[in-house]
N, C-alpha and C positions, 0 to 999 in steps of 0.2 A: 612425829614432823612428818608431813610429806618431803621426798627430799628431796622429788622431780622437777619442784616446781622452786625451789634453793639456790642458789649456787656459794657455794663458798670463797671469800677468799680473806686476803691478810690485811686485806686497809687497815684496822683499826686493831691486827693482834693482843692484849694486855692481858692480865695473869688474870682477866676477871671472865672473859670469852672472846667470841670473835665477831665482828661482822658476816650478817649472807642480808645479800640481795636475791628478791627474786628479780629475776627475767621483768614482772609486767613492771616495774621499779623501772629497771632501767630505761626498756618502752619507752614509757608514757616523759621521763624527759625528755628525750628524743623527741617523742612529739612534742611537750608542754614549745621545745626550745628551735624547729622550726617551727614555729604555730609565728613565732613572732619577729615571722624574720617576713619584709616588707616584701610582692610577693607573690607570698602562697595563702593559694587560698582555698586552703586545705585537706588534708592528707587521704591518699585518697588506697582504699582496703579492693581485696580482689570479692571476688562470689561469696564465698561463703561471710566477710566481710559486714554483706550488706544483706546478709538474708538474713547476720544474727540485730544488724542494727536495723530492717522495721520489726523480725518478732520480738525482744525483746526490748525496745523504744529508745532505750537511753546511747546516751554519747559515746563509745569507745574513747579512750587516753592511748588507746596501745592500736585502737586502727593506724592500718595503710605505713605500722612500721614493728619489722622483726631486728630479732637480736640472738646475738650470741655470747655467751659473758662463758668465760672461763677462768684460771684462780687469779688473775692480774691481771684482762686484756677481755676488751669488746669488740664484738661488730654492727654496725648498724646498716639495716638494708630499711628504702624506705621510699611507699610512692607518692608522690606531691602536685598540686594540681594550682596552676603557677596560671594568672594575670596574664591574659594575651596586651598586650603588647609591653613586658615589663619582656629581660633579654634575659635568655633559661639561662647560657652559665653563666651566667654572675648572682641569681638569685641560688642555681642549685651549687655553685662555691661558697654561699654564705649559708646558707643550706648548712654544705657536709663542717665550717668552720666551726659553725656556732651550737652544736650539734657533739661537736666531739669536747667545747669550750666547760659544756655544757655538763658533759658525765664525767670527762674527767673532774670538775672541780667540784660537783656534789658527791663524786661514789670512791673518789679515788684511782680507778679504772684507769687504766693508754687503753686508751682509741684506738683502731691498729687499720677500723677504715669505714669508712661509711660511703656507705657506697646509696648513689640517689636516683630514682626511675622518673621519667614525665611520665604522668599518666593520662593527662593527660594539659587543652589548653583552658581555660573558662573568660567568658563576655561575662562584664558590667555592666544590667540595666540601667539605663539610665532613669532615675526617678524626676521625671517634669513636674516642676513643683507646682503650672501652674495650671494642668491636667488635676496634679492632688484638690486643690483647690476650688474646682469649678462640680455644679451640684451635682449627680445621674439623675438627668429627665428616665424617668416614673412611667413610665405606663402604665396608662387607670380598660 
């Protein structure tokens, strides 16, 4: 087994063995929890994440999330995009609470910090139903 991507935790040490979490598991939990918060339009990654998604073509559930996991604790850094018009501090505080709650509930690890970096503010383009229903004139 490759021990670089695995973290030993004492969450459930039984006579049968130990529970081991890969850092990507904790990052995925954080991503999904943050994505469900009202006002979060997505998680942002750095340049490397952008290139990876362009080349790979698949959506990464760890994009924009970096975690450090110890034996009993975890720390999370994440970049988010916030919808224009939302109160950024409230959205960020909710993200911190929800990410912490989800990781602690699902893994048993104690989350010592969730650092939220607001990478951008996004604007929703209003869809005009009238324009959608109109026929586009064809040029002959």
